[in-house]
C-alpha positions in Angstrom: 329.9 308.0 162.0 331.8 306.5 164.9 331.2 309.7 167.0 327.5 309.6 166.3 327.4 305.9 167.4 329.2 306.6 170.6 327.2 309.7 171.4 324.0 307.7 171.2 325.5 305.3 173.7 326.5 308.0 176.1 323.4 310.2 175.6 320.6 307.8 174.7 317.9 310.5 174.9 319.8 312.8 172.6 318.8 313.4 168.9 322.0 312.9 167.0 321.8 314.2 163.4 324.6 313.4 160.9 324.9 315.8 157.9 327.0 314.7 155.0 327.7 316.9 152.0 328.5 314.1 149.7 326.0 311.7 148.2 327.5 308.8 150.2 328.8 308.3 153.7 332.3 307.5 154.8 334.5 310.4 153.6 337.7 309.0 152.2 336.6 305.5 153.1 334.9 303.8 150.2 334.9 300.4 148.4 334.2 300.3 144.7 333.6 297.2 142.6 334.5 297.5 138.9 334.9 294.7 136.4 335.4 292.1 139.1 338.0 294.1 141.0 337.4 295.4 144.6 339.1 298.8 145.1 339.5 300.9 148.2 339.5 304.6 147.1 341.1 305.7 150.4 342.5 303.6 153.3 343.2 300.0 152.4 342.5 298.8 156.0 343.3 299.6 159.6 346.0 298.5 162.0 345.6 296.8 165.4 348.3 298.9 167.0 345.4 300.5 168.9 342.4 298.5 170.0 339.7 301.0 169.1 338.6 300.0 165.6 338.8 296.3 166.3 336.7 296.8 169.4 334.1 298.9 167.5 333.9 296.2 164.8 333.2 293.5 167.3 330.6 295.6 169.1 328.8 296.0 165.8 328.8 292.2 165.3 331.4 292.3 162.6 334.1 290.3 164.4 333.5 287.2 162.4 333.7 289.1 159.1 337.1 290.7 159.8 340.0 289.4 157.7 343.7 290.0 158.6 346.3 291.0 156.0 348.2 288.0 154.7 351.3 286.8 156.6 353.4 287.7 153.6 352.0 291.3 153.6 352.8 291.6 157.3 356.3 290.4 157.0 357.5 291.6 153.5 357.6 295.2 152.5 360.0 296.6 149.9 361.9 299.8 149.1 362.6 300.9 145.6 366.0 302.3 145.9 368.3 303.0 143.0 367.2 300.6 140.3 365.8 297.6 142.2 363.5 296.5 145.1 365.1 295.8 148.4 363.3 293.9 151.2 362.8 296.2 154.1 364.2 294.9 157.5 361.5 294.1 160.0 363.7 293.3 163.1 366.9 294.5 164.6 368.7 291.4 163.3 367.4 292.0 159.8 368.4 295.7 160.0 372.0 294.6 160.7 372.0 292.3 157.7 370.1 294.5 155.3 371.8 295.8 152.1 369.6 298.9 152.3 371.9 300.5 154.8 375.7 300.8 154.8 377.8 299.2 157.6 378.4 302.7 159.0 374.7 303.3 159.4 374.1 299.9 160.9 376.8 300.6 163.5 375.2 304.1 164.2 371.8 302.3 164.7 373.3 300.1 167.4 375.1 303.1 168.9 371.7 305.0 169.1 371.3 303.4 172.6 374.3 305.4 173.8 373.4 308.7 172.2 372.2 311.2 174.8 368.6 312.4 174.4 367.9 316.0 173.5 368.0 318.2 176.5 366.1 321.3 175.3 362.4 321.3 174.4 360.8 322.7 171.3 359.5 321.1 168.1 361.7 319.0 165.8 361.2 317.7 162.3 361.2 313.9 161.6 364.2 314.4 159.4 366.1 316.3 162.1 365.2 313.8 164.8 366.4 310.7 162.8 369.6 312.5 161.7 370.3 313.4 165.3 369.6 309.9 166.6 371.2 307.8 163.8 372.4 309.8 160.9 371.8 311.1 157.3 371.5 307.8 155.5 368.7 306.4 157.7 366.9 309.8 157.4 367.1 309.8 153.6 366.1 306.2 153.0 364.0 304.5 155.7 362.6 307.5 157.5 361.7 309.2 154.2 360.0 306.0 152.9 358.2 305.5 156.2 356.8 309.1 156.1 355.9 308.6 152.4 353.8 305.5 153.4 351.8 307.3 156.1 351.7 311.0 155.1 353.1 311.3 151.6 354.7 314.3 153.1 358.1 316.0 153.6 360.0 314.6 156.7 361.9 318.0 156.9 358.6 319.8 157.4 356.6 317.2 159.5 356.8 317.5 163.3 358.0 314.3 165.0 356.1 315.2 168.1 352.8 315.5 166.2 353.2 313.1 163.3 355.2 310.3 165.0 354.7 310.9 168.7 355.7 307.4 169.6 359.3 308.0 168.5 359.5 311.2 170.6 357.9 309.5 173.6 360.4 306.6 173.5 363.3 309.0 173.5 361.8 311.0 176.4 360.9 308.0 178.5 363.9 305.7 177.8 366.6 308.1 176.5 366.8 306.1 173.3 364.3 304.9 170.7 366.0 301.5 170.3 366.2 300.9 174.0 362.5 301.8 174.3 361.5 299.4 171.6 363.5 296.6 173.2 361.8 297.4 176.6 358.4 297.4 175.0 359.0 294.1 173.3 360.2 292.6 176.6 357.1 293.8 178.3 354.8 292.2 175.7 356.6 288.9 176.1 356.3 289.1 179.9 352.6 289.9 179.8 351.9 287.5 176.9 350.4 290.4 175.0 349.9 289.6 171.3 352.1 291.6 168.9 350.4 294.4 167.1 350.9 296.1 163.8 348.7 293.9 161.6 346.3 295.4 159.1 342.6 294.3 159.0 339.7 294.8 156.7 336.6 292.8 155.5 336.1 290.6 152.5 333.5 293.1 151.4 335.9 296.0 152.0 335.9 298.9 154.5 332.5 300.2 153.3 331.0 297.4 155.4 332.0 299.3 158.6 330.3 302.5 157.3 327.2 300.8 156.2 326.9 298.9 159.5 327.3 302.1 161.5 324.6 303.7 159.4 322.1 301.0 160.2 322.9 301.2 163.9 322.1 304.9 164.3 318.6 305.7 165.6 318.3 308.7 163.2 319.3 308.0 159.6 322.2 310.2 158.4 321.3 312.9 155.8 323.4 312.9 152.7 323.8 315.5 150.0 323.5 318.3 152.5 326.0 321.1 151.8 326.2 323.2 155.0 326.7 326.9 154.4 327.2 328.3 157.9 327.4 327.4 161.6 326.3 330.3 163.8 325.8 330.9 167.5 322.2 331.8 168.5 320.5 332.8 171.7 320.5 330.6 174.9 323.9 329.1 174.1 322.6 327.2 171.1 323.8 326.8 167.5 322.2 327.2 164.1 323.4 325.0 161.2 322.2 326.3 157.9 322.4 324.3 154.7 322.7 325.8 151.2 319.0 325.0 150.7 316.2 326.1 153.0 316.9 323.5 155.6 318.3 324.6 159.0 318.9 322.8 162.3 319.1 324.2 165.9 321.2 322.3 168.3 322.8 322.4 171.8 326.0 320.9 170.4 327.6 321.1 167.0 330.6 318.9 166.1 332.5 319.6 162.9 334.2 316.4 161.7 334.8 317.5 158.1 338.3 318.4 156.8 340.0 321.4 158.3 339.5 323.6 155.3 335.8 323.0 155.4 335.7 323.7 159.1 337.5 327.0 158.5 334.9 327.9 155.8 332.0 327.2 158.1 333.4 329.2 161.0 334.7 332.2 159.1 331.8 334.5 159.9 331.5 333.3 163.5 335.2 333.6 164.5 337.7 334.7 161.8 340.8 334.1 164.0 339.7 330.6 164.8 338.9 329.9 161.1 342.3 331.3 160.1 344.2 329.0 162.6 342.2 325.9 161.4 342.8 326.8 157.7 346.5 326.9 158.4 346.6 323.1 158.5 347.9 322.1 155.1 346.9 319.1 153.0 348.8 317.3 150.3 347.4 316.0 146.9 347.3 312.4 145.8 346.3 310.4 142.8 345.4 306.8 143.7 345.5 304.5 140.6 344.1 301.0 140.7 345.6 298.6 138.1 344.5 295.2 137.1 347.0 292.8 135.4 346.9 289.2 134.2 348.9 287.3 136.8 351.0 285.8 134.0 352.1 289.3 132.9 353.6 290.1 136.3 357.1 288.4 136.4 357.7 289.2 140.1 356.0 287.1 142.7 353.7 289.3 144.8 354.8 288.1 148.1 354.2 291.1 150.3 352.5 294.4 151.0 354.2 296.3 148.2 356.9 298.9 147.9 357.7 302.5 148.7 360.0 304.9 147.0 361.7 307.7 149.1 360.4 311.1 147.9 364.0 312.5 147.7 364.3 310.4 144.5 361.5 312.4 143.0 360.1 309.3 141.1 356.7 309.4 139.6 355.3 306.8 141.9 355.4 307.1 145.7 354.6 303.5 146.3 352.6 300.5 145.1 350.4 298.3 147.2 349.9 294.7 146.0 346.3 294.7 147.0 345.4 291.1 145.9 348.4 289.9 147.9 347.2 291.7 151.1 343.6 290.7 151.3 341.5 288.0 149.5 338.9 288.5 146.8 340.4 291.8 145.5 340.8 290.5 141.9 339.1 287.9 139.7 340.8 284.5 139.2 344.0 284.7 137.1 344.3 288.5 137.7 346.0 290.7 140.3 345.3 294.1 141.6 347.9 296.8 142.3 347.3 300.3 143.6 349.8 303.1 142.8 350.1 306.4 144.7 351.3 309.5 142.9 351.7 313.1 143.9 352.2 313.8 147.6 353.9 316.9 149.0 356.8 316.8 146.7 354.9 316.2 143.4 351.5 317.8 143.7 351.4 318.7 140.0 350.9 315.0 139.1 347.3 315.0 140.4 346.5 317.4 137.5 348.1 315.2 134.8 345.6 313.7 132.4 344.8 310.0 132.5 347.1 309.1 129.6 350.1 310.9 131.0 349.6 309.5 134.5 349.2 305.9 133.3 352.3 306.2 131.1 354.4 307.4 134.0 353.2 304.6 136.2 353.8 302.0 133.5 357.4 303.2 133.2 357.9 302.9 137.0 356.4 299.4 137.2 358.6 298.3 134.3 361.7 299.5 136.3 360.6 298.3 139.7 358.7 295.1 138.9 359.6 294.3 135.2 356.0 294.5 134.1 356.0 295.1 130.3 352.3 294.3 129.5 349.6 296.9 129.7 347.0 296.6 132.5 343.7 295.0 131.6 341.9 297.5 133.9 342.6 300.8 135.5 340.7 303.2 137.7 342.0 306.6 138.8 340.9 308.5 142.0 342.1 312.0 142.5 342.3 313.6 145.9 343.0 317.4 145.5 343.2 317.6 149.3 344.1 314.2 150.6 346.1 313.9 153.9 346.5 316.7 156.5 350.2 317.5 157.1 351.3 318.0 160.7 354.0 320.5 160.0 356.3 322.0 162.6 354.3 323.9 165.2 351.2 321.7 164.7 350.7 320.8 168.3 351.0 324.5 169.3 348.4 325.3 166.7 346.0 322.6 168.0 346.5 323.8 171.6 345.6 327.4 170.5 342.5 326.1 168.6 341.3 324.1 171.6 341.8 327.1 173.9 339.9 329.3 171.5 337.0 326.9 171.5 336.4 327.7 175.1 334.8 330.9 173.8 332.2 328.8 171.9 330.4 326.5 174.3 328.7 323.7 172.5 331.1 323.7 169.5 333.5 320.8 169.1 336.1 320.0 166.4 337.4 316.6 165.4 338.7 314.7 162.4 342.1 313.6 161.2 343.4 317.1 160.9 344.4 317.3 164.6 345.7 314.2 166.5 346.2 311.4 164.0 345.5 310.8 160.4 344.6 307.1 160.4 341.2 305.4 160.6 342.2 304.0 164.0 343.1 307.5 165.3 339.7 308.9 164.2 337.8 306.1 166.0 339.9 306.7 169.1 339.1 310.4 169.0 335.4 309.6 168.5 335.3 307.6 171.7 337.1 310.3 173.8 335.1 313.2 172.3 331.8 311.4 172.9 332.6 311.2 176.6 333.6 314.8 176.7 330.4 316.0 175.0 328.2 313.9 177.2 329.9 315.2 180.3 329.9 318.9 179.1 326.2 318.7 178.1 325.2 317.2 181.5 327.2 319.8 183.4 325.6 322.6 181.3 322.1 321.4 182.0 322.8 321.0 185.8 324.0 324.7 185.9 
């Protein structure tokens, strides 16, 4: 949707047609209202660590309707380690005081400034990177939890260069991650740049962004259109064929669907390209929204929620305290939580029946938050293919795919399978790709 919007800006004479297989627009983004609760089925919001989504919202006239996450949600996040919740440190000083880490690891964290950077190139896992820079304990607690919160993946398999490029870049540029973070903070202070990292949404939920984009497009998107094939035709054009009798001829085709769908659509056109795209793995997630009476939740919901490192193999990866993060998520006197289950390490949980899944979550919430009462409301969303996993070798795979696309003028690939899984990353890629497509189309017409 963001790409279509940007394409219409860069090529106002072009006919931009959006085809969506599902009955609704937005993909993993969706806001549902049930029994007075407002539930996000996918992303809960977007960060302002990059300006792209905030800028898009303001361009669309939605700036006044944006709401930031609460101050408590920004400052307080927790780790379920052992048998209790620990508040996660959010500054160097709090790291040094935190009981999450031993004194030895706290010392190693300070000493990271003096540890030499890696001299040889090549890919490296997130786990290996953190162990090399600081040590085993930090890798198995905070790094594991951090990766769980973003990818629900395995830090021993995920590439730090692809999945957390900022960490690799800080080491490359400053010789130390800690030194780079200190330098970046100093630069922000000197330039009076506001600190970033806050989450944003709308009172109406993220669906507002999708619906607004839909109304701003000159050509209404078509939903319920399962595309069967994408084939090259004469004169450097493309034919998009649906499962019905509908077909479209186009100068340019952009596939923004998940990687496994892109691979299916291109299998007949270029089997090797399809195989490379299909090699990008996805994890599986169950997102379970739970409504409780506020009086039945002994713990004060004073933050974003908690994460559990996957090495513990608990039944819940993490719980977001949704009604503490944004307003109007639950009716008066009630609270809304959202539990994440499955992930790379526990994919079988997505197949558990509702009763088994709810029983496991209830046991976890009793241990972590001392909740004994049953929820007054629940809603389960299963994602059999949820978040793409940037495993070791991902950047090399993406480079090969991009080089291979040179054989197919007018074909472009995008989406969160390639260079960032977050909503903000997708909006950024949309802006950059719209410029590339407009330039490539103009150059082709001139030649």
